[in-house]
N, C-alpha and C positions, 0 to 999 in steps of 0.2 A: 726508315720509320723512326720518328722522334717520339719518345714517350717521356712525359714529364709528370711527376706525381705531385698532386696538391693535397698534402696531408697535414697542413699547418694547424696549429692550435688556435682555436677560436677564442677571442677576447670577450665574447658575449656582448650584450647590449642592455641598456636600461631604458625604461619607458616612463615618461612623465604622466601626470594625471590626465592630461588632455590626449594621451595616446600617441604623441609624437616621440620618435626615437631620440635618445640623447647619447647614442653610442659615439665614442671618440673615433676619429679617422685612423686607419691603420695603413701601413705599407707592407708590401710583400718582400720577404728576404729569402734567399735561396741557399740551402745547405745540401748535403748529400746523405742518402740512406742507402748503403750498399753501393751499387753501380749506377744509381740514377739520382736525378735532382728531386728535392723535396722542398715544399714551400712552408714557411713559418710567417706569422703575422707579428708586427711590432707597432706600437703607437707612432704616429707621424703622418705626414702628408707630402713630403718633398723627397726628391732623389738623394739629397744630402743626408737626410735622416735615415733613409733606407740603407745607404752605403755605410754610414757610421754604425748602424745596427749590425750589418754584415760583418764588419771588422771586430765587433765584440764577440761574435760566435754564438753557438746555441746556448740555451739556458741549461741548467742542470737537469731539469725534467726532460727536455728534448734530447740531451745527451744520453740519458738513461733509456730513452726510447730508441736510440740508434742513430740519431742525427750526428753528422760530422761536418767539420769545416776544414778545408785545405788552405785557407788563408793563414799565413804565418802570424803567430801571436806578436803583438807589437807593431803591426802594420798601421800606418797613420794616413789619413786623408789630408793631402797638402793643398789641394785645390779642386774645384768643380765648376765648370761652366756648361751651359746648355744653349745651343743656337741651331735653328733650322733642323730640329729632330736629331741632333748629334750631341752627345754628352762627352766632354773631355774631362777625364778623371785622372788626376795626378796623385799617385800613391808613393809611399816611401819605397826605397830600392828593394827592401827585403821581400816585397810581393813577387819579385821576379827571380827569386833564388830557390833552388831545389831541383828534384828530378822531374823528368818530362811529364809523367802522368799527373803528378801533383800540380804542375803548372797549368795543364789543360783544365783540371778540375776547378782550380781557383779562378781561372779566367772565365769559365762558364758561370760560376757563382756570381761574379761581378757583372757580366753582361746581362744575365737574367734579372738581377736585382735592379740594375739601372734602367732597363728597358720598360717602356710603358708610361713613364712620367712625362708630362708636358710634351707628348708626342715623340718621345725618344725612341728611335728605331736602330741606332748604331752608337757604338762606344769607341772613342779614341783613348787608348791607354797611354799615360805618361808615367815614368818612374823618376822621381827626383827632378822633375821638370823636363826630362828628355825622352825621346822615343826609344823604346827597348828593342833595338835592332837585334835580331837573332837570338833573343832570350827565350822565346816560346817556339820550340821546334814544330814545324808544320803549319804554323799560324803566322800570317803576315800582320805584324803589329804596327807596321808603318802606316797602314790604312785603318779606317774605322772598322770595327767588327760588328757583325749582326748576328742575331739569334739564328737566322736561317743558315748562315755559314757553319755555325757550331752544330746544328741539329741535322744537317745533311751529311750522310755518310761519305767519307772521302778516302776510305781505305778498303781494300778488297776483303771479302768475307773469309774468315779462317778456313783452311782446308783441314778438316778433321780426318787425318789419315792414320792408318794402323801399320806398324812395321810388319814385315813378312813373318809368317810362321816358320819356326825353325824345324830342324830334322826331328825324326822320332827319337824318343829317349827311353831306354829300357826302364821299366817300372813306373814311368810317369802316368800311364793310363790309370793305374790303380789309385794313385794319388789324386788325379783329376776326378775320378768317380767318387772318391771320398769327399772332395770339395763340393761336388754336385749334391751329394746327400746332405751336406751340412748347410747348403744355401749360399755358397760363395761363388759357384761357377754354374753357368747354364748348361743343361744337358748336352746341347749340340756342340759345346766346346770341349768335350772330353774326347779327344782324338789321339792321345798319345804323343802329340807334338807340342814342343815348347813354343810359346808365343805370347803376345800382349794380353790376351784374355786370361791365360793361366797366371801370368805374372800379376795382373790386377787382382785376381782371386786370392792368390797367395798373400799379397800385401794386405788385403782386407782381413784375411784370417789372422795374420800376424798382429794387426792393429787390435782386432777383437780379443785375442788371447794375451795381449801384452808382451809379445815377443819383439825382438829387434826387427825394424821395418826395412827389410832388404828386398822383398819381392822375389826371393829365390828359395827353392826348396832345400835348405840345408838340413843337417842331422837333427837340430833342435826342433825345427818346424815339422819334419817328418814324424818325429817321436810324438809331438803334441797332436798331430792329426789322428793318431791311433786311439787317443783317449778323449778327444774333444766331443762335446755334445752340441746338438743343434741350438743356435742362438734363439733366445726368446725375447719378446718385447720388454722394454724396461718399465713401461707403464701400461695400465689397463685401458682398453678402448672398446668401442662398439664394433659392429660388423662393418665390412667393407674395407676399402683401402685407406691407409694412412702411412705416415713416415715419421721416424724419430731420427733427429740429428744429434749424435753423441759427440759433444765437443772434446771431451777428454780422450776418447778413443779415435777421433777423427774418422768416423764412419757414419753412414746413413743406413738405417734399417728400413727396408721396404716391406710393409706389412699388409697382408690381406686376410681379413677375417681372423685377426689376432694370431696369425702365423707369419713368421719372418720368411719371406720368399726370396730375398736377396740381401746380402750385406755388401755395401759399396764403399770403397775407400774415397775420402774426400779431403779437401783442404779448406777450412773455414777461415774466418777473419783473424788477421794477425792481432797482437796485443793492442796496437794503436787504433784498430778498427774492428773490434770483436763482433762476432755474429750475436745479435741479441737473443737471449733465452726467452722462452715463453710458448704460448699456444697460438698458432696461426692457421690460416687456411690458404690453399692455392687459389689465386683469384684470376689467373690467366695463363696461357701457354703461348710462347713465341718461338717459332722455328729459328728465327734470328731477331735479336733485340739490339738496337743501337744504343750504346752508352754514350750519351752526349758529353758528360763531364770527363770521361777518360778516352773518348774518341776511339772506341774499339767495338767489335762485334761480340755479342754473347750468343752462342749457338745453343739450341734446344733449351731455352730458358724457361724455367717454371717459377715465377715469382710468388712468394707467399707472405712477404712482409715488406710492403713498400717497394724499395729498390733492391731488396735482398732476395736472391733467387738461387735455385739449383741451375747450373749451366756448365757447358763445356768450356774449358780453357786449355791452351797449349801447355801451360806449366802448372803441374799439380804436385807440389812437393809433399812428403809424408807428414807435414806439420802445418799449423795454421799460417797462411800467407796472403789471404785475400783482403779485399776492401770491405768484407762483411758478408759476401756471398758464399755459397757452397760450391766450390769448384769440383768438377769431375773430369775424368779422362774420356777420350773418345770411346773407350771400351764399354763405358756404362752410361754416358750422358743421354744417348738416344733411347736406350732401354728405359731409363727412369722417366724421360719425357713421355714415352708411350704409355708407361704404367700410370702416370699421374692423371688425375681428372680435376677439373675446376671444382672447388669446394672441398677437396681432400684435406683432412687435418694434418698439420705438421707441428710436431712438438720439438723444440730445441732445448736440449738438456745439458747442463754444465757438467755434472758428474754422474757416471752410470755404473761405477764399479762398487 
C-alpha cells in the first residue's frame, strides 16, 4: 500500500476585476515528513524548475513544520532531457553518496518531483554523465525508474517477535506488581518471570524517573520503585483518550480520562530529523504502512502528523534515533495501536521535567 501525503503550502491566487484568476503556475516538489513523502508547491511550470527547487530544499517555514530533504547540499543539475515519457536527469556525483536509507529517500524525492511533467512516467538517473551502477542498493539504476516500482513493497513484512520469557526470579513478582500499580506493566504480565515485557516496563520506569536506562532491575531501580508515585499527565486535557510524547524522557504517556494508563518507552527523531513539537490528532491507523522513501514496512502505524507516526520498529535504542517518527518495541506497539482511535489528541512536548 503506497501512501503519499499532499500537505504542501498553498501559494494562493489573485483575481482580476473580471473574475479571471491570475495565479502563477506552480510545480510540485517532494520532501519527507517522518517516514513518508510530502508535497510542497513552488513557482514554475517545467521539470527543470521543479528539480532545481528540489535541490534547494525546504523553506525555513517548511523545515519548522517538519519537512526534511535527503538530497545532499550542493547537489547540482548538470543536464535534463525529456523524450517519450522518460526524463534523463544528470546530477552531480554527491547525489549518490551516503548510507542506503538516505539514498532510497533522495531517489524517491527525485522520481516523485520529475514525474508528471510532459507525460513523464520514468526517470533515468545519471551522475556526472554516467550510469550509477551499484550505488543504490536494491534499485536497478541502469534502467529508468518509475513511481510504481518505488511504491510497490519489495521486502517482506517485519516479523515482530518477542524473546522467550526467562525463568522465575525470586522477588521479581513483587517488583512486577509494583510496576503494574504505577502504570508501567500490564497486569497479565506480572508472573514472576523475567522477560521482554518486564524489561520494557523497567526501561520505561527508568526513563520516567531519570535513572540509567539499562532495562534491568538493579539496586538503584529497586530502591526508587519503593518510593515512586503514579505518573500524571504533563498537560491538562478533556475526557477520553489522548497521548503525550515526552521528548526529553523518551516516553509516551497513554492517557484515558486524564489518568495515565501506561508509560511506554520510545525512540523519537534524532537531532537531524527531530520529532516536531505541538498539538496533533491521530488521523488514521495502519496495521502495516509502506514507507516509499525508505523502502521498509512500518507495523501498527498510528500517524498523527503527516508522515510522523507511532509504529513498531526492530531497533529501538533508549535515545532519539528515528527519522521523526515515534518508534516502539513489539512489547508495546500493538497495545498502543489498539488503544488509539482516529481523532485522538497527541501532544509532543520538548521538556517535561
